[in-house]
Each structure stands twice: as structure tokens, then as C-alpha cells.
Biopython code that builds the backbone (N, CA, C, O; Angstrom):
import numpy as np
from Bio.PDB.StructureBuilder import StructureBuilder

atoms = [
    (1, "UNK", "N", (121.800, 91.437, 81.056)),
    (1, "UNK", "CA", (120.784, 92.262, 81.666)),
    (1, "UNK", "C", (119.687, 91.365, 82.207)),
    (1, "UNK", "O", (119.311, 90.388, 81.561)),
    (2, "UNK", "N", (119.179, 91.679, 83.362)),
    (2, "UNK", "CA", (118.057, 90.959, 83.937)),
    (2, "UNK", "C", (116.913, 91.936, 84.122)),
    (2, "UNK", "O", (117.070, 92.995, 84.730)),
    (3, "UNK", "N", (115.782, 91.572, 83.600)),
    (3, "UNK", "CA", (114.569, 92.368, 83.781)),
    (3, "UNK", "C", (113.814, 91.761, 84.949)),
    (3, "UNK", "O", (113.342, 90.627, 84.868)),
    (4, "UNK", "N", (113.700, 92.510, 86.029)),
    (4, "UNK", "CA", (113.006, 92.023, 87.217)),
    (4, "UNK", "C", (111.605, 92.613, 87.283)),
    (4, "UNK", "O", (111.427, 93.823, 87.422)),
    (5, "UNK", "N", (110.626, 91.740, 87.182)),
    (5, "UNK", "CA", (109.249, 92.171, 87.375)),
    (5, "UNK", "C", (109.020, 92.524, 88.831)),
    (5, "UNK", "O", (109.514, 91.833, 89.722)),
    (6, "UNK", "N", (108.289, 93.576, 89.081)),
    (6, "UNK", "CA", (108.048, 94.034, 90.451)),
    (6, "UNK", "C", (107.366, 92.988, 91.311)),
    (6, "UNK", "O", (107.671, 92.878, 92.498)),
    (7, "UNK", "N", (106.446, 92.213, 90.738)),
    (7, "UNK", "CA", (105.752, 91.178, 91.500)),
    (7, "UNK", "C", (106.603, 89.924, 91.630)),
    (7, "UNK", "O", (106.765, 89.403, 92.734)),
    (8, "UNK", "N", (107.147, 89.432, 90.529)),
    (8, "UNK", "CA", (107.852, 88.144, 90.528)),
    (8, "UNK", "C", (109.182, 88.193, 91.267)),
    (8, "UNK", "O", (109.648, 87.173, 91.775)),
    (9, "UNK", "N", (109.797, 89.377, 91.331)),
    (9, "UNK", "CA", (111.095, 89.498, 92.009)),
    (9, "UNK", "C", (111.033, 90.414, 93.224)),
    (9, "UNK", "O", (112.046, 90.627, 93.890)),
    (10, "UNK", "N", (109.866, 90.953, 93.518)),
    (10, "UNK", "CA", (109.602, 91.727, 94.730)),
    (10, "UNK", "C", (110.498, 92.952, 94.868)),
    (10, "UNK", "O", (111.425, 92.997, 95.676)),
    (11, "UNK", "N", (110.182, 93.928, 94.053)),
    (11, "UNK", "CA", (110.909, 95.193, 94.039)),
    (11, "UNK", "C", (111.015, 95.744, 95.461)),
    (11, "UNK", "O", (110.001, 95.892, 96.143)),
    (12, "UNK", "N", (112.244, 96.051, 95.917)),
    (12, "UNK", "CA", (112.428, 96.579, 97.275)),
    (12, "UNK", "C", (111.734, 97.919, 97.525)),
    (12, "UNK", "O", (111.554, 98.313, 98.677)),
    (13, "UNK", "N", (111.346, 98.614, 96.469)),
    (13, "UNK", "CA", (110.567, 99.838, 96.666)),
    (13, "UNK", "C", (109.133, 99.517, 97.082)),
    (13, "UNK", "O", (108.443, 100.366, 97.647)),
    (14, "UNK", "N", (108.689, 98.299, 96.802)),
    (14, "UNK", "CA", (107.297, 97.926, 97.034)),
    (14, "UNK", "C", (107.115, 96.852, 98.116)),
    (14, "UNK", "O", (106.012, 96.660, 98.627)),
    (15, "UNK", "N", (108.193, 96.165, 98.454)),
    (15, "UNK", "CA", (108.120, 95.072, 99.425)),
    (15, "UNK", "C", (109.197, 95.241, 100.487)),
    (15, "UNK", "O", (110.233, 95.862, 100.248)),
    (16, "UNK", "N", (108.935, 94.674, 101.673)),
    (16, "UNK", "CA", (109.918, 94.629, 102.753)),
    (16, "UNK", "C", (110.460, 93.211, 102.837)),
    (16, "UNK", "O", (109.786, 92.256, 102.451)),
    (17, "UNK", "N", (111.683, 93.078, 103.343)),
    (17, "UNK", "CA", (112.339, 91.778, 103.343)),
    (17, "UNK", "C", (111.580, 90.699, 104.107)),
    (17, "UNK", "O", (111.687, 89.521, 103.763)),
    (18, "UNK", "N", (110.822, 91.064, 105.125)),
    (18, "UNK", "CA", (110.096, 90.066, 105.913)),
    (18, "UNK", "C", (108.628, 89.913, 105.506)),
    (18, "UNK", "O", (107.855, 89.254, 106.201)),
    (19, "UNK", "N", (108.249, 90.520, 104.386)),
    (19, "UNK", "CA", (106.903, 90.309, 103.862)),
    (19, "UNK", "C", (106.745, 88.843, 103.470)),
    (19, "UNK", "O", (107.652, 88.239, 102.898)),
    (20, "UNK", "N", (105.585, 88.284, 103.784)),
    (20, "UNK", "CA", (105.267, 86.918, 103.384)),
    (20, "UNK", "C", (104.448, 87.010, 102.104)),
    (20, "UNK", "O", (103.444, 87.720, 102.045)),
    (21, "UNK", "N", (104.888, 86.287, 101.085)),
    (21, "UNK", "CA", (104.241, 86.362, 99.773)),
    (21, "UNK", "C", (103.919, 84.970, 99.265)),
    (21, "UNK", "O", (104.435, 83.968, 99.760)),
    (22, "UNK", "N", (103.065, 84.934, 98.279)),
    (22, "UNK", "CA", (102.712, 83.676, 97.644)),
    (22, "UNK", "C", (102.690, 83.880, 96.141)),
    (22, "UNK", "O", (101.994, 84.755, 95.626)),
    (23, "UNK", "N", (103.459, 83.063, 95.451)),
    (23, "UNK", "CA", (103.455, 83.057, 93.990)),
    (23, "UNK", "C", (102.591, 81.870, 93.579)),
    (23, "UNK", "O", (102.727, 80.786, 94.147)),
    (24, "UNK", "N", (101.711, 82.052, 92.610)),
    (24, "UNK", "CA", (100.850, 80.945, 92.186)),
    (24, "UNK", "C", (101.637, 79.649, 91.955)),
    (24, "UNK", "O", (102.645, 79.634, 91.249)),
    (25, "UNK", "N", (101.154, 78.570, 92.566)),
    (25, "UNK", "CA", (101.781, 77.263, 92.417)),
    (25, "UNK", "C", (102.898, 76.987, 93.406)),
    (25, "UNK", "O", (103.519, 75.926, 93.355)),
    (26, "UNK", "N", (103.166, 77.936, 94.317)),
    (26, "UNK", "CA", (104.236, 77.772, 95.298)),
    (26, "UNK", "C", (103.706, 78.061, 96.699)),
    (26, "UNK", "O", (102.729, 78.793, 96.859)),
    (27, "UNK", "N", (104.355, 77.481, 97.720)),
    (27, "UNK", "CA", (103.962, 77.817, 99.094)),
    (27, "UNK", "C", (104.388, 79.243, 99.433)),
    (27, "UNK", "O", (105.188, 79.848, 98.720)),
    (28, "UNK", "N", (103.856, 79.761, 100.505)),
    (28, "UNK", "CA", (104.249, 81.101, 100.951)),
    (28, "UNK", "C", (105.717, 81.100, 101.366)),
    (28, "UNK", "O", (106.241, 80.089, 101.831)),
    (29, "UNK", "N", (106.366, 82.238, 101.192)),
    (29, "UNK", "CA", (107.758, 82.371, 101.598)),
    (29, "UNK", "C", (108.052, 83.846, 101.869)),
    (29, "UNK", "O", (107.229, 84.716, 101.585)),
    (30, "UNK", "N", (109.229, 84.112, 102.417)),
    (30, "UNK", "CA", (109.636, 85.480, 102.716)),
    (30, "UNK", "C", (110.275, 86.124, 101.482)),
    (30, "UNK", "O", (110.979, 85.473, 100.711)),
    (31, "UNK", "N", (110.011, 87.396, 101.327)),
    (31, "UNK", "CA", (110.582, 88.153, 100.218)),
    (31, "UNK", "C", (112.101, 88.042, 100.229)),
    (31, "UNK", "O", (112.715, 87.889, 99.173)),
    (32, "UNK", "N", (112.715, 88.117, 101.405)),
    (32, "UNK", "CA", (114.180, 88.074, 101.465)),
    (32, "UNK", "C", (114.734, 86.757, 100.927)),
    (32, "UNK", "O", (115.876, 86.711, 100.469)),
    (33, "UNK", "N", (113.938, 85.685, 100.977)),
    (33, "UNK", "CA", (114.398, 84.416, 100.411)),
    (33, "UNK", "C", (114.485, 84.495, 98.891)),
    (33, "UNK", "O", (115.422, 83.966, 98.293)),
    (34, "UNK", "N", (113.525, 85.144, 98.273)),
    (34, "UNK", "CA", (113.560, 85.335, 96.813)),
    (34, "UNK", "C", (114.730, 86.234, 96.436)),
    (34, "UNK", "O", (115.433, 85.974, 95.459)),
    (35, "UNK", "N", (114.935, 87.297, 97.221)),
    (35, "UNK", "CA", (116.063, 88.182, 96.957)),
    (35, "UNK", "C", (117.380, 87.407, 97.060)),
    (35, "UNK", "O", (118.300, 87.626, 96.272)),
    (36, "UNK", "N", (117.460, 86.508, 98.028)),
    (36, "UNK", "CA", (118.667, 85.690, 98.178)),
    (36, "UNK", "C", (118.888, 84.797, 96.971)),
    (36, "UNK", "O", (120.014, 84.648, 96.495)),
    (37, "UNK", "N", (117.808, 84.203, 96.477)),
    (37, "UNK", "CA", (117.888, 83.348, 95.296)),
    (37, "UNK", "C", (118.328, 84.165, 94.073)),
    (37, "UNK", "O", (119.182, 83.723, 93.304)),
    (38, "UNK", "N", (117.753, 85.336, 93.899)),
    (38, "UNK", "CA", (118.137, 86.200, 92.777)),
    (38, "UNK", "C", (119.606, 86.617, 92.900)),
    (38, "UNK", "O", (120.315, 86.687, 91.896)),
    (39, "UNK", "N", (120.060, 86.892, 94.118)),
    (39, "UNK", "CA", (121.462, 87.251, 94.332)),
    (39, "UNK", "C", (122.369, 86.088, 93.951)),
    (39, "UNK", "O", (123.419, 86.298, 93.344)),
    (40, "UNK", "N", (121.982, 84.877, 94.295)),
    (40, "UNK", "CA", (122.778, 83.700, 93.922)),
    (40, "UNK", "C", (122.899, 83.592, 92.398)),
    (40, "UNK", "O", (123.972, 83.280, 91.881)),
    (41, "UNK", "N", (121.805, 83.848, 91.684)),
    (41, "UNK", "CA", (121.852, 83.791, 90.219)),
    (41, "UNK", "C", (122.796, 84.865, 89.671)),
    (41, "UNK", "O", (123.603, 84.598, 88.781)),
    (42, "UNK", "N", (122.686, 86.073, 90.211)),
    (42, "UNK", "CA", (123.564, 87.155, 89.762)),
    (42, "UNK", "C", (125.023, 86.830, 90.073)),
    (42, "UNK", "O", (125.901, 87.013, 89.230)),
    (43, "UNK", "N", (125.273, 86.348, 91.286)),
    (43, "UNK", "CA", (126.641, 86.015, 91.692)),
    (43, "UNK", "C", (127.214, 84.906, 90.808)),
    (43, "UNK", "O", (128.395, 84.943, 90.462)),
    (44, "UNK", "N", (126.400, 83.930, 90.442)),
    (44, "UNK", "CA", (126.860, 82.861, 89.565)),
    (44, "UNK", "C", (127.259, 83.423, 88.203)),
    (44, "UNK", "O", (128.310, 83.075, 87.666)),
    (45, "UNK", "N", (126.420, 84.291, 87.649)),
    (45, "UNK", "CA", (126.737, 84.902, 86.352)),
    (45, "UNK", "C", (128.038, 85.694, 86.443)),
    (45, "UNK", "O", (128.880, 85.621, 85.547)),
    (46, "UNK", "N", (128.197, 86.442, 87.516)),
    (46, "UNK", "CA", (129.410, 87.237, 87.715)),
    (46, "UNK", "C", (130.627, 86.329, 87.844)),
    (46, "UNK", "O", (131.698, 86.643, 87.325)),
    (47, "UNK", "N", (130.464, 85.206, 88.535)),
    (47, "UNK", "CA", (131.585, 84.263, 88.703)),
    (47, "UNK", "C", (132.014, 83.662, 87.367)),
    (47, "UNK", "O", (133.135, 83.168, 87.243)),
    (48, "UNK", "N", (131.143, 83.698, 86.377)),
    (48, "UNK", "CA", (131.451, 83.202, 85.029)),
    (48, "UNK", "C", (131.864, 84.336, 84.098)),
    (48, "UNK", "O", (131.849, 84.195, 82.875)),
    (49, "UNK", "N", (132.232, 85.459, 84.701)),
    (49, "UNK", "CA", (132.742, 86.641, 83.980)),
    (49, "UNK", "C", (131.685, 87.390, 83.177)),
    (49, "UNK", "O", (132.013, 88.070, 82.204)),
    (50, "UNK", "N", (130.442, 87.275, 83.566)),
    (50, "UNK", "CA", (129.395, 88.106, 82.995)),
    (50, "UNK", "C", (129.224, 89.327, 83.882)),
    (50, "UNK", "O", (129.528, 89.284, 85.074)),
    (51, "UNK", "N", (128.743, 90.401, 83.307)),
    (51, "UNK", "CA", (128.319, 91.536, 84.115)),
    (51, "UNK", "C", (126.804, 91.504, 84.154)),
    (51, "UNK", "O", (126.157, 90.982, 83.245)),
    (52, "UNK", "N", (126.249, 92.062, 85.204)),
    (52, "UNK", "CA", (124.805, 91.982, 85.399)),
    (52, "UNK", "C", (124.247, 93.391, 85.603)),
    (52, "UNK", "O", (124.722, 94.149, 86.448)),
    (53, "UNK", "N", (123.257, 93.713, 84.830)),
    (53, "UNK", "CA", (122.493, 94.946, 85.014)),
    (53, "UNK", "C", (121.070, 94.526, 85.340)),
    (53, "UNK", "O", (120.416, 93.857, 84.539)),
    (54, "UNK", "N", (120.597, 94.910, 86.495)),
    (54, "UNK", "CA", (119.227, 94.592, 86.891)),
    (54, "UNK", "C", (118.352, 95.793, 86.564)),
    (54, "UNK", "O", (118.637, 96.916, 86.978)),
    (55, "UNK", "N", (117.294, 95.542, 85.823)),
    (55, "UNK", "CA", (116.344, 96.592, 85.451)),
    (55, "UNK", "C", (114.999, 96.229, 86.058)),
    (55, "UNK", "O", (114.439, 95.173, 85.764)),
    (56, "UNK", "N", (114.491, 97.100, 86.899)),
    (56, "UNK", "CA", (113.195, 96.856, 87.534)),
    (56, "UNK", "C", (112.054, 97.354, 86.646)),
    (56, "UNK", "O", (112.150, 98.398, 86.001)),
    (57, "UNK", "N", (111.005, 96.595, 86.635)),
    (57, "UNK", "CA", (109.783, 96.960, 85.900)),
    (57, "UNK", "C", (109.335, 98.372, 86.285)),
    (57, "UNK", "O", (108.961, 99.166, 85.422)),
    (58, "UNK", "N", (109.375, 98.675, 87.568)),
    (58, "UNK", "CA", (108.972, 99.987, 88.085)),
    (58, "UNK", "C", (109.750, 101.102, 87.391)),
    (58, "UNK", "O", (109.172, 102.100, 86.961)),
    (59, "UNK", "N", (111.064, 100.920, 87.289)),
    (59, "UNK", "CA", (111.900, 101.947, 86.663)),
    (59, "UNK", "C", (111.549, 102.130, 85.196)),
    (59, "UNK", "O", (111.499, 103.253, 84.693)),
    (60, "UNK", "N", (111.311, 101.032, 84.525)),
    (60, "UNK", "CA", (110.960, 101.117, 83.106)),
    (60, "UNK", "C", (109.626, 101.840, 82.906)),
    (60, "UNK", "O", (109.474, 102.612, 81.960)),
    (61, "UNK", "N", (108.669, 101.592, 83.791)),
    (61, "UNK", "CA", (107.364, 102.244, 83.671)),
    (61, "UNK", "C", (107.415, 103.719, 84.061)),
    (61, "UNK", "O", (106.777, 104.553, 83.419)),
    (62, "UNK", "N", (108.165, 104.040, 85.102)),
    (62, "UNK", "CA", (108.169, 105.413, 85.625)),
    (62, "UNK", "C", (109.185, 106.314, 84.933)),
    (62, "UNK", "O", (108.966, 107.518, 84.803)),
    (63, "UNK", "N", (110.291, 105.733, 84.493)),
    (63, "UNK", "CA", (111.369, 106.517, 83.876)),
    (63, "UNK", "C", (111.834, 105.818, 82.608)),
    (63, "UNK", "O", (113.002, 105.450, 82.488)),
    (64, "UNK", "N", (110.934, 105.639, 81.678)),
    (64, "UNK", "CA", (111.216, 104.835, 80.489)),
    (64, "UNK", "C", (112.455, 105.315, 79.739)),
    (64, "UNK", "O", (113.360, 104.525, 79.473)),
    (65, "UNK", "N", (112.503, 106.583, 79.399)),
    (65, "UNK", "CA", (113.622, 107.103, 78.607)),
    (65, "UNK", "C", (114.939, 106.958, 79.364)),
    (65, "UNK", "O", (115.937, 106.517, 78.795)),
    (66, "UNK", "N", (114.944, 107.324, 80.628)),
    (66, "UNK", "CA", (116.158, 107.214, 81.439)),
    (66, "UNK", "C", (116.618, 105.754, 81.551)),
    (66, "UNK", "O", (117.812, 105.467, 81.467)),
    (67, "UNK", "N", (115.670, 104.845, 81.741)),
    (67, "UNK", "CA", (116.007, 103.431, 81.865)),
    (67, "UNK", "C", (116.534, 102.876, 80.551)),
    (67, "UNK", "O", (117.493, 102.105, 80.551)),
    (68, "UNK", "N", (115.936, 103.249, 79.450)),
    (68, "UNK", "CA", (116.429, 102.805, 78.144)),
    (68, "UNK", "C", (117.840, 103.327, 77.911)),
    (68, "UNK", "O", (118.694, 102.598, 77.406)),
    (69, "UNK", "N", (118.090, 104.565, 78.269)),
    (69, "UNK", "CA", (119.441, 105.128, 78.129)),
    (69, "UNK", "C", (120.444, 104.359, 78.995)),
    (69, "UNK", "O", (121.577, 104.118, 78.576)),
    (70, "UNK", "N", (120.026, 103.982, 80.187)),
    (70, "UNK", "CA", (120.880, 103.197, 81.077)),
    (70, "UNK", "C", (121.211, 101.844, 80.454)),
    (70, "UNK", "O", (122.352, 101.387, 80.524)),
    (71, "UNK", "N", (120.218, 101.208, 79.848)),
    (71, "UNK", "CA", (120.422, 99.915, 79.192)),
    (71, "UNK", "C", (121.368, 100.076, 77.994)),
    (71, "UNK", "O", (122.281, 99.272, 77.810)),
    (72, "UNK", "N", (121.150, 101.097, 77.198)),
    (72, "UNK", "CA", (122.017, 101.329, 76.034)),
    (72, "UNK", "C", (123.462, 101.611, 76.461)),
    (72, "UNK", "O", (124.401, 101.103, 75.848)),
    (73, "UNK", "N", (123.634, 102.405, 77.493)),
    (73, "UNK", "CA", (124.967, 102.692, 77.996)),
    (73, "UNK", "C", (125.633, 101.406, 78.484)),
    (73, "UNK", "O", (126.815, 101.176, 78.228)),
    (74, "UNK", "N", (124.874, 100.580, 79.181)),
    (74, "UNK", "CA", (125.378, 99.299, 79.668)),
    (74, "UNK", "C", (125.792, 98.409, 78.493)),
    (74, "UNK", "O", (126.855, 97.789, 78.524)),
    (75, "UNK", "N", (124.955, 98.349, 77.467)),
    (75, "UNK", "CA", (125.232, 97.497, 76.300)),
    (75, "UNK", "C", (126.481, 97.965, 75.550)),
    (75, "UNK", "O", (127.174, 97.150, 74.941)),
    (76, "UNK", "N", (126.767, 99.234, 75.587)),
    (76, "UNK", "CA", (127.909, 99.776, 74.862)),
    (76, "UNK", "C", (129.219, 99.652, 75.644)),
    (76, "UNK", "O", (130.298, 99.854, 75.088)),
    (77, "UNK", "N", (129.122, 99.321, 76.926)),
    (77, "UNK", "CA", (130.350, 99.238, 77.749)),
    (77, "UNK", "C", (130.999, 97.884, 77.641)),
    (77, "UNK", "O", (132.033, 97.644, 78.264)),
]
sb = StructureBuilder()
sb.init_structure("model")
sb.init_model(0)
sb.init_chain("A")
sb.init_seg("    ")
for serial, (resi, resn, name, xyz) in enumerate(atoms, 1):
    if name == "N":
        sb.init_residue(resn, " ", resi, " ")
    sb.init_atom(name, np.array(xyz, "f"), 0.0, 1.0, " ", f" {name:<3s}", serial, name[0])
structure = sb.get_structure()
């Protein structure tokens, strides 16, 4: 399971792919570049026979019970 913070991983509900962002200590970059990097990490895990469940901070805050149930269902599969 990967917990994606809305700011650190740029939740697509809150950011557009061509938004320019700055993370403290890093130069500015495009949101889609971070998404690409996160996809590479997920793809690598999958290539090693892991399954990946991405949980967004937004979902946990807005739909806590539903998100927890989703995580539990994922863990049991």
C-alpha cells in the first residue's frame, strides 16, 4: 500500500498535470513529472510481483470509513 499525501504526490483532484510546483529544497517542476516518477515506483513494485494500492490523503480525510474498508479488503486479498 502506498499512502500518497495530497501535497507531496499532487493529488489529481487538486492539481493539473502542467501545474508548476515547488517542493522545499527542490527546483520547480511539473506535476506530471512527479506523477511519472510515482508511476515508475509503482511499476517497479509490480514487476517484482507486488500489488500496489494507492491511498490518497484526500480520500482518507473525506471518506475515512470507506477508505479504511478498502485498505482492509486489499490486505485480505
